[in-house]
The first five atom37 places (N, CA, C, CB, O) and aatype in JSON, in Angstrom:
{
  "aatype": [12, 11, 11, 12, 18, 10, 10, 19, 0, 12, 4, 19, 4, 13, 19, 7, 15, 13, 0, 5, 14, 2, 15, 9, 5, 11, 11, 19, 3, 1, 15, 6, 6, 13, 11, 2, 0, 19, 1, 9, 16, 9, 3, 5, 10, 0, 0, 18, 1, 7, 11, 16, 19, 11, 9, 4, 3, 1, 19, 16, 6, 19, 11, 10, 14, 2, 9, 15, 11, 3, 1, 7, 15, 6, 10, 18, 19, 7, 7, 8, 13, 14, 6, 5, 11, 13, 16, 9, 13, 9, 14, 11, 15, 19, 1, 6, 11, 13, 15, 18, 2, 14, 6, 6, 11, 12, 19, 2, 11, 1, 13, 4, 9, 19, 7, 11, 10, 16, 1, 8, 11, 7, 11, 14, 0, 9, 19, 19, 11, 2, 6, 2, 5, 9, 2, 6, 6, 6],
  "atom_mask": [
    [1, 1, 1, 1, 1],
    [1, 1, 1, 1, 1],
    [1, 1, 1, 1, 1],
    [1, 1, 1, 1, 1],
    [1, 1, 1, 1, 1],
    [1, 1, 1, 1, 1],
    [1, 1, 1, 1, 1],
    [1, 1, 1, 1, 1],
    [1, 1, 1, 1, 1],
    [1, 1, 1, 1, 1],
    [1, 1, 1, 1, 1],
    [1, 1, 1, 1, 1],
    [1, 1, 1, 1, 1],
    [1, 1, 1, 1, 1],
    [1, 1, 1, 1, 1],
    [1, 1, 1, 0, 1],
    [1, 1, 1, 1, 1],
    [1, 1, 1, 1, 1],
    [1, 1, 1, 1, 1],
    [1, 1, 1, 1, 1],
    [1, 1, 1, 1, 1],
    [1, 1, 1, 1, 1],
    [1, 1, 1, 1, 1],
    [1, 1, 1, 1, 1],
    [1, 1, 1, 1, 1],
    [1, 1, 1, 1, 1],
    [1, 1, 1, 1, 1],
    [1, 1, 1, 1, 1],
    [1, 1, 1, 1, 1],
    [1, 1, 1, 1, 1],
    [1, 1, 1, 1, 1],
    [1, 1, 1, 1, 1],
    [1, 1, 1, 1, 1],
    [1, 1, 1, 1, 1],
    [1, 1, 1, 1, 1],
    [1, 1, 1, 1, 1],
    [1, 1, 1, 1, 1],
    [1, 1, 1, 1, 1],
    [1, 1, 1, 1, 1],
    [1, 1, 1, 1, 1],
    [1, 1, 1, 1, 1],
    [1, 1, 1, 1, 1],
    [1, 1, 1, 1, 1],
    [1, 1, 1, 1, 1],
    [1, 1, 1, 1, 1],
    [1, 1, 1, 1, 1],
    [1, 1, 1, 1, 1],
    [1, 1, 1, 1, 1],
    [1, 1, 1, 1, 1],
    [1, 1, 1, 0, 1],
    [1, 1, 1, 1, 1],
    [1, 1, 1, 1, 1],
    [1, 1, 1, 1, 1],
    [1, 1, 1, 1, 1],
    [1, 1, 1, 1, 1],
    [1, 1, 1, 1, 1],
    [1, 1, 1, 1, 1],
    [1, 1, 1, 1, 1],
    [1, 1, 1, 1, 1],
    [1, 1, 1, 1, 1],
    [1, 1, 1, 1, 1],
    [1, 1, 1, 1, 1],
    [1, 1, 1, 1, 1],
    [1, 1, 1, 1, 1],
    [1, 1, 1, 1, 1],
    [1, 1, 1, 1, 1],
    [1, 1, 1, 1, 1],
    [1, 1, 1, 1, 1],
    [1, 1, 1, 1, 1],
    [1, 1, 1, 1, 1],
    [1, 1, 1, 1, 1],
    [1, 1, 1, 0, 1],
    [1, 1, 1, 1, 1],
    [1, 1, 1, 1, 1],
    [1, 1, 1, 1, 1],
    [1, 1, 1, 1, 1],
    [1, 1, 1, 1, 1],
    [1, 1, 1, 0, 1],
    [1, 1, 1, 0, 1],
    [1, 1, 1, 1, 1],
    [1, 1, 1, 1, 1],
    [1, 1, 1, 1, 1],
    [1, 1, 1, 1, 1],
    [1, 1, 1, 1, 1],
    [1, 1, 1, 1, 1],
    [1, 1, 1, 1, 1],
    [1, 1, 1, 1, 1],
    [1, 1, 1, 1, 1],
    [1, 1, 1, 1, 1],
    [1, 1, 1, 1, 1],
    [1, 1, 1, 1, 1],
    [1, 1, 1, 1, 1],
    [1, 1, 1, 1, 1],
    [1, 1, 1, 1, 1],
    [1, 1, 1, 1, 1],
    [1, 1, 1, 1, 1],
    [1, 1, 1, 1, 1],
    [1, 1, 1, 1, 1],
    [1, 1, 1, 1, 1],
    [1, 1, 1, 1, 1],
    [1, 1, 1, 1, 1],
    [1, 1, 1, 1, 1],
    [1, 1, 1, 1, 1],
    [1, 1, 1, 1, 1],
    [1, 1, 1, 1, 1],
    [1, 1, 1, 1, 1],
    [1, 1, 1, 1, 1],
    [1, 1, 1, 1, 1],
    [1, 1, 1, 1, 1],
    [1, 1, 1, 1, 1],
    [1, 1, 1, 1, 1],
    [1, 1, 1, 1, 1],
    [1, 1, 1, 1, 1],
    [1, 1, 1, 1, 1],
    [1, 1, 1, 0, 1],
    [1, 1, 1, 1, 1],
    [1, 1, 1, 1, 1],
    [1, 1, 1, 1, 1],
    [1, 1, 1, 1, 1],
    [1, 1, 1, 1, 1],
    [1, 1, 1, 1, 1],
    [1, 1, 1, 0, 1],
    [1, 1, 1, 1, 1],
    [1, 1, 1, 1, 1],
    [1, 1, 1, 1, 1],
    [1, 1, 1, 1, 1],
    [1, 1, 1, 1, 1],
    [1, 1, 1, 1, 1],
    [1, 1, 1, 1, 1],
    [1, 1, 1, 1, 1],
    [1, 1, 1, 1, 1],
    [1, 1, 1, 1, 1],
    [1, 1, 1, 1, 1],
    [1, 1, 1, 1, 1],
    [1, 1, 1, 1, 1],
    [1, 1, 1, 1, 1],
    [1, 1, 1, 1, 1],
    [1, 1, 1, 1, 1]
  ],
  "atom_positions": [
    [[-31.51, 8.9, 24.26], [-30.44, 9.1, 24.15], [-28.91, 9.49, 24.66], [-30.74, 9.42, 23.76], [-27.89, 9.57, 23.97]],
    [[-29.06, 9.69, 25.9], [-27.97, 9.54, 26.73], [-27.13, 8.29, 26.88], [-28.39, 9.83, 27.84], [-25.91, 8.17, 26.82]],
    [[-28.35, 7.12, 27.14], [-28.22, 5.79, 27.36], [-27.55, 5.14, 25.83], [-29.77, 5.18, 27.84], [-26.71, 4.25, 25.75]],
    [[-28.1, 5.75, 24.87], [-27.21, 5.35, 23.69], [-25.66, 5.69, 23.47], [-27.82, 5.89, 22.6], [-24.82, 4.94, 22.98]],
    [[-25.47, 6.95, 23.94], [-24.25, 7.42, 23.84], [-23.32, 6.72, 24.8], [-24.29, 8.79, 24.02], [-22.17, 6.41, 24.47]],
    [[-23.81, 6.49, 25.93], [-23.37, 5.67, 27.3], [-22.82, 4.49, 26.86], [-24.57, 5.29, 28.36], [-21.67, 4.17, 27.13]],
    [[-23.89, 3.53, 25.9], [-23.79, 2.29, 25.63], [-22.64, 2.33, 24.61], [-25.09, 1.69, 25.19], [-21.66, 1.61, 24.83]],
    [[-22.67, 3.23, 23.36], [-21.75, 2.86, 22.29], [-20.37, 3.82, 22.68], [-22.49, 3.2, 20.68], [-19.95, 4.23, 21.59]],
    [[-19.7, 4.23, 23.55], [-18.66, 4.16, 24.6], [-18.14, 3.39, 25.37], [-18.79, 4.68, 25.21], [-16.94, 3.23, 25.62]],
    [[-19.38, 2.71, 25.92], [-18.95, 1.32, 26.78], [-18.21, 0.2, 25.91], [-20.39, 0.55, 27.42], [-17.24, -0.53, 26.12]],
    [[-19.05, 0.38, 24.87], [-18.14, -0.97, 23.7], [-17.28, -0.79, 23.13], [-18.67, -1.55, 22.57], [-16.56, -1.76, 22.9]],
    [[-16.89, 0.58, 22.57], [-15.54, 1.08, 22.24], [-14.66, 0.82, 23.03], [-15.43, 2.29, 22.09], [-13.68, 0.15, 22.71]],
    [[-14.84, 1.25, 24.04], [-13.81, 0.9, 25.78], [-14.0, -0.48, 25.55], [-14.57, 1.49, 27.75], [-12.92, -0.86, 25.1]],
    [[-14.86, -1.57, 25.62], [-14.52, -2.92, 25.64], [-13.81, -3.62, 24.68], [-15.48, -3.5, 25.73], [-13.13, -4.59, 25.0]],
    [[-13.91, -3.2, 23.47], [-13.35, -3.35, 22.14], [-11.9, -3.44, 22.42], [-13.71, -2.17, 21.15], [-11.15, -4.42, 22.49]],
    [[-11.65, -1.79, 22.61], [-10.31, -1.57, 22.93], [-9.33, -2.31, 23.8], [0.0, 0.0, 0.0], [-8.15, -2.63, 23.65]],
    [[-10.04, -2.43, 24.57], [-9.27, -3.27, 25.73], [-8.8, -4.42, 25.58], [-9.93, -3.5, 26.76], [-7.96, -4.88, 26.35]],
    [[-9.37, -5.21, 24.32], [-8.73, -6.02, 23.78], [-7.62, -5.94, 22.73], [-9.48, -6.56, 23.48], [-6.59, -6.61, 22.71]],
    [[-7.97, -5.07, 21.95], [-7.07, -5.38, 20.47], [-5.91, -4.22, 21.76], [-7.96, -4.5, 18.12], [-4.76, -4.66, 21.84]],
    [[-6.1, -3.27, 22.41], [-4.5, -2.75, 22.92], [-3.48, -3.46, 23.39], [-4.49, -1.93, 23.93], [-2.3, -3.53, 23.04]],
    [[-4.19, -4.08, 24.39], [-2.96, -5.48, 25.04], [-1.88, -6.18, 24.11], [-3.87, -6.96, 25.54], [-0.67, -6.0, 24.06]],
    [[-2.55, -6.9, 23.53], [-2.2, -7.92, 22.03], [-0.96, -7.22, 21.56], [-3.57, -7.89, 20.55], [0.16, -7.65, 21.84]],
    [[-1.19, -5.97, 20.73], [0.07, -5.43, 20.16], [1.04, -5.14, 21.03], [-0.1, -4.31, 19.45], [2.24, -5.34, 20.82]],
    [[0.51, -4.6, 22.18], [1.68, -4.36, 23.25], [2.47, -5.15, 23.79], [1.36, -3.91, 24.22], [3.63, -5.01, 24.17]],
    [[1.49, -6.36, 23.82], [2.0, -7.82, 24.62], [3.2, -8.25, 23.47], [0.46, -9.32, 24.8], [4.37, -8.45, 23.83]],
    [[2.86, -8.34, 22.4], [3.89, -9.36, 21.6], [5.35, -7.74, 21.37], [2.79, -10.28, 19.43], [6.56, -7.84, 21.55]],
    [[4.92, -7.04, 21.14], [6.14, -5.61, 21.14], [7.18, -6.03, 22.18], [5.4, -3.82, 21.74], [8.4, -5.92, 22.06]],
    [[6.27, -6.71, 23.57], [7.43, -6.75, 24.99], [7.7, -7.86, 24.52], [7.01, -6.72, 26.79], [8.9, -7.93, 24.27]],
    [[7.13, -8.81, 24.27], [7.73, -10.38, 24.15], [8.9, -10.13, 23.17], [6.52, -11.66, 23.45], [10.0, -10.39, 23.66]],
    [[8.92, -9.68, 21.9], [10.08, -9.82, 20.94], [11.13, -9.1, 21.69], [9.84, -9.2, 19.42], [12.29, -9.35, 21.34]],
    [[10.93, -8.16, 22.77], [11.9, -7.29, 22.87], [12.72, -8.17, 24.27], [11.23, -5.55, 23.08], [13.95, -8.2, 24.37]],
    [[12.04, -8.67, 25.0], [12.41, -10.0, 26.57], [13.36, -10.75, 25.8], [10.83, -11.39, 27.3], [14.47, -11.06, 26.24]],
    [[12.88, -11.09, 24.47], [13.25, -12.48, 24.04], [15.07, -11.77, 23.67], [12.01, -13.28, 22.37], [16.14, -12.21, 24.08]],
    [[14.9, -10.96, 23.07], [16.36, -10.63, 22.29], [17.22, -10.29, 23.74], [16.29, -8.99, 20.93], [18.39, -10.66, 23.86]],
    [[16.33, -9.39, 25.1], [17.43, -9.48, 26.29], [18.05, -10.32, 27.02], [17.16, -9.06, 27.08], [19.13, -10.29, 27.61]],
    [[16.8, -11.49, 26.82], [17.22, -12.69, 27.85], [18.02, -13.73, 27.2], [15.96, -13.45, 28.48], [18.69, -14.45, 27.93]],
    [[18.03, -13.92, 25.78], [18.69, -14.46, 25.57], [20.05, -14.93, 25.43], [18.34, -14.39, 25.29], [20.65, -14.09, 24.77]],
    [[20.63, -15.66, 25.67], [22.14, -15.97, 25.92], [23.1, -15.55, 24.48], [22.27, -17.78, 26.3], [23.3, -16.28, 23.51]],
    [[23.45, -14.58, 24.62], [24.63, -14.19, 23.73], [26.27, -14.96, 23.6], [24.84, -12.77, 24.19], [27.26, -14.8, 24.32]],
    [[26.07, -15.76, 22.45], [27.12, -16.69, 21.95], [28.03, -16.15, 20.94], [26.52, -17.85, 21.38], [27.66, -15.4, 20.04]],
    [[29.23, -16.55, 21.12], [29.89, -16.51, 19.33], [29.69, -17.46, 18.53], [31.37, -16.49, 19.11], [29.04, -18.46, 18.8]],
    [[30.2, -17.24, 17.53], [29.61, -18.46, 16.27], [30.64, -19.78, 16.97], [30.19, -17.92, 13.99], [30.36, -20.96, 17.15]],
    [[31.97, -18.98, 17.27], [32.83, -20.68, 17.84], [32.01, -21.6, 18.95], [34.54, -20.31, 18.84], [32.23, -22.81, 19.03]],
    [[30.98, -20.88, 19.86], [29.93, -21.72, 20.67], [29.26, -22.08, 20.42], [29.41, -21.53, 21.37], [28.65, -22.72, 21.28]],
    [[28.58, -22.04, 18.69], [27.41, -23.11, 18.49], [27.18, -24.23, 19.17], [27.42, -23.61, 17.39], [26.3, -24.44, 19.99]],
    [[28.12, -25.03, 18.73], [28.04, -26.58, 19.01], [27.01, -26.9, 20.44], [29.8, -27.2, 19.32], [26.04, -27.65, 20.39]],
    [[27.42, -26.2, 21.62], [27.44, -26.26, 23.05], [25.75, -25.99, 23.09], [28.6, -25.02, 23.89], [25.08, -26.45, 24.02]],
    [[25.11, -25.17, 21.93], [23.96, -24.17, 22.2], [22.65, -24.76, 21.73], [24.2, -22.76, 21.45], [21.51, -24.36, 21.96]],
    [[23.14, -25.98, 20.89], [22.04, -26.1, 20.05], [20.98, -26.44, 20.58], [22.2, -26.85, 19.14], [21.07, -26.8, 21.75]],
    [[19.55, -26.46, 19.9], [18.06, -26.15, 20.61], [18.15, -25.21, 21.75], [0.0, 0.0, 0.0], [17.57, -25.41, 22.81]],
    [[18.91, -24.17, 21.49], [18.78, -23.05, 22.71], [18.7, -22.07, 22.46], [19.6, -22.87, 23.54], [19.75, -21.68, 21.95]],
    [[17.68, -21.03, 22.56], [17.47, -19.64, 22.49], [18.8, -18.95, 22.46], [16.63, -19.17, 23.62], [19.42, -18.83, 23.52]],
    [[19.2, -18.56, 21.52], [20.52, -17.74, 21.18], [20.25, -16.18, 20.83], [21.26, -18.45, 19.86], [19.25, -15.78, 20.24]],
    [[21.21, -15.47, 21.23], [21.98, -14.33, 20.54], [22.98, -14.17, 19.89], [22.24, -13.67, 21.09], [24.02, -13.7, 20.34]],
    [[22.73, -14.64, 18.41], [24.15, -14.33, 17.98], [24.44, -12.72, 17.0], [24.56, -15.77, 16.98], [23.78, -12.2, 16.1]],
    [[25.71, -12.3, 17.66], [26.09, -10.88, 16.85], [27.72, -11.27, 16.01], [26.3, -9.28, 18.27], [28.75, -11.82, 16.41]],
    [[27.36, -10.76, 14.89], [28.53, -11.05, 13.79], [28.25, -10.42, 12.49], [28.74, -12.61, 13.49], [27.5, -9.46, 12.39]],
    [[28.94, -11.04, 11.39], [29.12, -10.26, 10.38], [28.65, -10.98, 8.89], [30.56, -9.84, 10.48], [29.08, -12.01, 8.37]],
    [[27.9, -10.29, 8.56], [27.03, -11.47, 7.11], [28.24, -11.53, 6.01], [25.18, -10.54, 6.03], [28.58, -10.57, 5.33]],
    [[28.63, -12.41, 5.98], [30.16, -12.7, 5.11], [29.67, -12.87, 3.64], [31.13, -14.32, 5.65], [30.36, -12.34, 2.76]],
    [[28.28, -13.75, 3.18], [27.69, -14.01, 2.19], [26.39, -14.19, 1.97], [28.12, -14.73, 1.87], [25.89, -14.71, 2.97]],
    [[25.67, -14.02, 1.18], [24.25, -14.13, 0.7], [23.8, -15.08, -0.62], [23.87, -12.72, 0.38], [24.33, -15.07, -1.74]],
    [[22.83, -15.77, -0.22], [22.54, -16.75, -1.12], [20.97, -16.3, -1.75], [22.62, -18.25, -0.31], [19.88, -16.66, -1.32]],
    [[21.29, -15.34, -2.99], [19.94, -14.87, -3.35], [18.99, -16.41, -3.5], [20.05, -13.86, -4.95], [19.58, -17.48, -3.64]],
    [[17.7, -16.34, -3.45], [16.7, -17.49, -3.97], [16.67, -17.57, -5.2], [15.33, -17.4, -3.63], [16.99, -16.54, -5.81]],
    [[16.32, -18.69, -5.94], [15.95, -18.68, -7.22], [14.8, -18.28, -7.44], [16.06, -19.69, -7.74], [13.94, -18.68, -6.65]],
    [[14.52, -17.7, -8.16], [13.21, -17.25, -8.21], [12.26, -18.15, -8.82], [13.17, -16.07, -8.84], [11.13, -17.88, -8.41]],
    [[12.27, -19.09, -9.6], [11.71, -20.28, -10.1], [11.43, -21.07, -8.69], [12.76, -21.08, -11.21], [10.49, -21.85, -8.78]],
    [[11.92, -21.03, -7.72], [11.32, -22.35, -7.48], [11.41, -21.26, -5.35], [12.72, -24.45, -8.19], [12.18, -20.47, -4.81]],
    [[9.96, -22.06, -4.95], [9.82, -21.53, -3.29], [10.99, -21.5, -2.47], [8.88, -22.45, -2.42], [10.59, -21.83, -1.35]],
    [[11.57, -21.39, -2.44], [13.03, -21.12, -1.6], [13.34, -19.83, -0.86], [14.21, -21.18, -2.58], [12.97, -18.76, -1.35]],
    [[14.02, -19.87, 0.32], [14.14, -18.61, 1.31], [15.68, -18.05, 1.02], [0.0, 0.0, 0.0], [16.5, -18.67, 0.34]],
    [[15.82, -17.27, 1.41], [17.22, -16.33, 1.72], [18.16, -17.37, 2.51], [16.89, -14.77, 2.83], [17.7, -18.32, 3.15]],
    [[19.71, -17.04, 2.36], [20.33, -17.5, 2.73], [21.68, -16.96, 3.07], [20.15, -18.21, 2.19], [22.51, -16.97, 2.15]],
    [[22.12, -16.41, 4.45], [22.98, -15.79, 4.88], [24.16, -16.13, 5.84], [22.39, -15.06, 5.22], [24.17, -16.38, 7.05]],
    [[25.04, -16.08, 5.02], [26.52, -16.91, 5.67], [27.1, -16.24, 6.66], [27.78, -17.11, 4.65], [27.26, -15.05, 6.4]],
    [[27.53, -16.63, 7.85], [28.34, -15.98, 8.74], [29.58, -16.48, 8.99], [27.77, -15.87, 9.81], [29.59, -17.65, 8.62]],
    [[30.5, -16.2, 9.39], [31.85, -16.64, 9.54], [32.29, -17.22, 8.43], [0.0, 0.0, 0.0], [32.83, -18.26, 8.81]],
    [[32.37, -17.15, 7.26], [33.12, -17.65, 6.19], [32.28, -17.52, 4.87], [0.0, 0.0, 0.0], [31.16, -17.01, 4.92]],
    [[32.83, -17.99, 3.64], [31.97, -18.25, 2.69], [31.6, -19.45, 2.63], [32.35, -17.93, 1.63], [32.11, -20.32, 3.35]],
    [[30.39, -19.77, 1.53], [29.9, -21.2, 1.23], [30.69, -21.69, 0.8], [28.93, -21.5, 0.49], [31.4, -20.88, 0.22]],
    [[31.31, -23.33, 0.68], [30.53, -24.15, 1.93], [31.15, -23.83, 3.25], [30.61, -25.84, 1.77], [30.41, -24.27, 4.12]],
    [[32.21, -23.23, 3.76], [32.53, -22.93, 4.47], [32.28, -22.38, 5.56], [32.88, -22.75, 4.14], [32.99, -22.47, 6.56]],
    [[31.13, -21.67, 5.44], [30.6, -20.87, 6.86], [30.41, -21.34, 7.91], [29.52, -20.33, 6.87], [30.27, -22.57, 7.96]],
    [[30.34, -20.59, 9.07], [30.16, -22.05, 10.26], [28.85, -21.45, 10.77], [31.62, -22.34, 11.84], [28.69, -22.0, 11.86]],
    [[27.59, -20.42, 10.52], [26.52, -20.68, 11.06], [25.57, -19.46, 9.71], [26.6, -20.34, 13.01], [25.95, -18.38, 9.25]],
    [[24.57, -20.08, 9.49], [23.94, -19.37, 8.56], [22.22, -19.28, 9.37], [24.12, -20.25, 6.92], [21.65, -19.98, 10.2]],
    [[21.79, -17.81, 8.48], [20.57, -17.12, 8.8], [19.55, -17.65, 7.82], [20.72, -15.53, 8.73], [20.01, -17.44, 6.69]],
    [[18.76, -18.06, 7.76], [17.89, -18.85, 7.03], [16.59, -18.02, 7.02], [17.74, -20.31, 7.66], [15.95, -18.02, 8.07]],
    [[16.13, -17.34, 6.05], [14.69, -16.59, 5.75], [13.98, -17.4, 5.1], [14.67, -15.3, 4.94], [14.54, -17.65, 4.03]],
    [[12.74, -18.1, 5.25], [11.93, -18.85, 4.49], [11.34, -17.64, 3.9], [10.98, -19.93, 5.2], [11.1, -16.59, 4.51]],
    [[11.01, -18.0, 1.98], [10.53, -17.07, 1.44], [9.18, -16.33, 2.1], [10.39, -17.55, 0.25], [9.14, -15.1, 2.11]],
    [[8.09, -17.11, 2.64], [7.29, -16.78, 3.35], [7.27, -15.48, 4.28], [7.21, -17.73, 3.85], [6.42, -14.61, 4.5]],
    [[8.51, -15.71, 4.7], [8.86, -14.66, 5.81], [9.24, -13.65, 5.5], [9.7, -14.92, 6.64], [8.85, -12.62, 6.06]],
    [[10.08, -13.65, 4.53], [11.14, -12.84, 3.89], [10.19, -11.91, 3.18], [12.24, -13.68, 2.87], [10.52, -10.73, 3.18]],
    [[8.78, -12.31, 2.45], [8.09, -11.38, 1.63], [7.59, -10.4, 2.74], [6.9, -12.07, 0.68], [7.06, -9.33, 2.44]],
    [[7.74, -10.72, 3.79], [6.86, -9.21, 4.99], [7.75, -8.53, 5.47], [5.92, -9.58, 6.53], [7.34, -7.54, 6.08]],
    [[9.14, -8.74, 5.43], [10.49, -8.18, 5.58], [9.8, -6.47, 4.98], [11.96, -9.19, 4.42], [8.94, -6.33, 4.11]],
    [[10.36, -5.59, 5.59], [10.03, -3.89, 5.58], [11.42, -3.54, 4.85], [9.82, -2.98, 7.41], [11.5, -2.36, 4.48]],
    [[12.58, -4.4, 4.56], [13.51, -3.84, 4.06], [14.16, -5.22, 2.83], [14.49, -3.25, 5.39], [13.25, -6.0, 2.55]],
    [[15.08, -5.44, 2.37], [15.59, -6.33, 1.65], [16.77, -7.2, 2.73], [16.16, -5.54, 0.3], [17.8, -6.57, 2.97]],
    [[16.7, -8.04, 3.12], [18.1, -8.3, 4.04], [19.04, -8.85, 3.21], [17.97, -9.33, 5.32], [20.08, -8.93, 3.86]],
    [[19.18, -9.29, 2.05], [20.07, -9.59, 1.02], [20.89, -7.98, 0.84], [19.14, -10.23, -0.43], [22.1, -7.8, 0.88]],
    [[20.0, -7.12, 0.66], [21.11, -6.29, 0.43], [21.45, -5.35, 1.9], [20.71, -5.33, -0.94], [22.45, -4.69, 2.19]],
    [[20.73, -5.5, 2.33], [21.13, -4.42, 3.77], [21.63, -4.9, 4.58], [20.19, -3.79, 4.57], [21.97, -4.17, 5.52]],
    [[22.01, -6.69, 4.67], [22.62, -7.26, 5.97], [24.39, -7.64, 5.54], [21.58, -8.89, 6.5], [25.23, -7.76, 6.43]],
    [[24.76, -7.78, 4.06], [25.48, -8.22, 3.24], [26.66, -7.42, 3.97], [25.05, -8.04, 1.75], [26.38, -6.25, 4.26]],
    [[27.66, -7.78, 4.23], [29.03, -7.27, 4.86], [28.89, -6.23, 6.12], [29.89, -6.49, 3.68], [29.73, -5.42, 6.5]],
    [[27.74, -6.46, 6.59], [27.76, -5.9, 8.03], [27.09, -6.53, 9.3], [27.18, -4.67, 7.95], [26.31, -7.48, 9.23]],
    [[27.45, -5.92, 10.45], [27.56, -6.6, 11.68], [25.56, -6.43, 11.79], [28.87, -5.65, 13.09], [24.83, -5.48, 11.5]],
    [[25.24, -7.95, 12.39], [23.74, -8.02, 12.9], [23.83, -8.77, 14.33], [22.68, -8.93, 11.77], [24.71, -9.54, 14.68]],
    [[22.96, -8.44, 14.89], [22.68, -9.63, 15.98], [21.1, -10.18, 15.24], [22.52, -8.88, 18.01], [20.35, -9.55, 14.5]],
    [[20.99, -11.46, 15.73], [19.99, -11.98, 15.28], [19.64, -12.98, 16.65], [20.29, -12.63, 13.81], [20.52, -13.53, 17.32]],
    [[18.02, -13.1, 16.95], [17.59, -14.24, 18.05], [16.82, -15.06, 17.36], [16.77, -13.76, 19.35], [16.11, -14.92, 16.37]],
    [[17.23, -16.44, 18.41], [16.37, -17.39, 17.78], [16.64, -19.1, 18.3], [0.0, 0.0, 0.0], [17.62, -19.49, 18.94]],
    [[15.86, -19.68, 17.98], [16.35, -21.22, 18.49], [17.5, -21.57, 16.95], [14.51, -22.69, 18.67], [17.36, -21.54, 15.73]],
    [[18.66, -21.89, 17.94], [19.98, -22.88, 17.14], [19.41, -23.83, 16.79], [21.28, -23.46, 17.93], [18.84, -24.42, 17.71]],
    [[19.31, -24.29, 15.74], [18.74, -25.6, 14.94], [20.28, -25.84, 13.65], [16.71, -25.06, 13.92], [21.36, -25.27, 13.49]],
    [[19.67, -26.84, 13.06], [20.63, -26.98, 11.61], [19.95, -26.54, 10.31], [21.06, -28.59, 11.3], [18.74, -26.77, 10.42]],
    [[20.22, -26.04, 9.2], [20.0, -25.93, 8.37], [21.32, -26.58, 7.36], [19.54, -24.76, 8.44], [22.51, -26.27, 7.5]],
    [[20.68, -27.67, 6.19], [22.04, -28.13, 5.26], [23.3, -28.46, 5.98], [22.51, -26.96, 4.25], [24.42, -28.23, 5.52]],
    [[23.04, -29.04, 7.22], [23.83, -29.42, 7.92], [25.16, -28.25, 8.35], [0.0, 0.0, 0.0], [26.39, -28.31, 8.38]],
    [[24.45, -27.54, 8.54], [25.34, -26.43, 9.11], [24.39, -25.62, 10.52], [25.72, -25.19, 7.64], [23.17, -25.42, 10.52]],
    [[25.11, -25.35, 11.33], [24.31, -24.75, 12.55], [23.38, -23.13, 12.01], [25.7, -24.37, 13.97], [23.92, -22.39, 11.19]],
    [[22.19, -22.83, 12.53], [21.53, -22.02, 11.63], [20.66, -21.24, 12.96], [20.58, -22.95, 10.3], [20.59, -21.42, 14.17]],
    [[20.16, -20.43, 12.1], [18.43, -19.86, 13.14], [17.44, -19.88, 11.54], [18.5, -17.33, 14.26], [17.59, -19.44, 10.4]],
    [[16.68, -20.46, 12.13], [15.62, -19.93, 10.81], [14.61, -18.74, 11.44], [14.46, -21.45, 10.15], [13.86, -18.87, 12.41]],
    [[14.77, -17.68, 10.71], [13.77, -16.67, 10.94], [12.57, -16.87, 10.41], [14.12, -15.53, 10.53], [12.34, -17.32, 9.29]],
    [[11.26, -16.29, 11.77], [10.08, -16.46, 12.12], [9.54, -15.05, 11.88], [9.98, -17.04, 13.47], [8.34, -14.95, 11.6]],
    [[10.48, -13.71, 11.98], [10.12, -12.32, 12.0], [11.09, -11.61, 11.89], [9.5, -11.9, 13.02], [12.18, -11.99, 12.32]],
    [[10.94, -10.61, 11.37], [11.62, -9.79, 10.82], [12.24, -9.41, 12.21], [10.87, -8.79, 9.89], [13.47, -9.39, 12.17]],
    [[11.68, -9.1, 13.45], [12.0, -8.87, 14.69], [13.0, -9.37, 15.17], [11.22, -9.1, 15.36], [13.71, -8.6, 15.83]],
    [[13.46, -10.88, 15.02], [14.46, -11.32, 15.26], [15.79, -10.72, 14.85], [14.29, -12.32, 14.9], [16.79, -11.2, 15.38]],
    [[15.89, -10.02, 14.25], [17.27, -9.27, 13.49], [17.38, -7.97, 13.84], [17.27, -9.21, 11.86], [16.35, -7.3, 13.8]],
    [[18.41, -7.46, 14.18], [18.54, -5.89, 14.41], [20.2, -5.62, 14.12], [18.02, -5.38, 16.19], [21.11, -6.44, 13.99]],
    [[20.19, -4.62, 14.09], [21.79, -4.03, 13.47], [22.85, -4.2, 15.26], [21.58, -1.56, 12.67], [22.11, -4.28, 16.24]],
    [[23.72, -4.22, 15.44], [24.19, -4.57, 16.36], [24.55, -3.28, 17.34], [25.15, -5.39, 15.94], [25.23, -2.32, 17.01]],
    [[24.05, -3.46, 18.35], [24.04, -2.68, 19.07], [25.26, -1.63, 19.15], [23.79, -3.33, 19.99], [25.24, -0.73, 19.99]]
  ]
}
């Protein structure tokens, strides 16, 4: 009987050793990416295309997705559409996993976003892949 308890305890420890480090590692990776990203202003966007950056600014306008289409949300920074300087694009599949409504929480507030600087509809943008890329400004 002692051998049975020992075997069960070893199995629990063995399985637990695989599950726990992965969840901890993901949290460390996200916070490290946030800490190590180059912080830029929206006036420096052109020089950092394709690089991982951190941008902190105010969301000036939100374009809500059309419910009948499979689109994401667009949050504009540095002006109103179509004159915005920067777009935060949240695909529908990612937005559905958010713990909050980004269109309501972020409009007219300052946030920091970390991610790879790309283009969306001809404007500099970061495409959000995870809610943890966006934080209220420190």
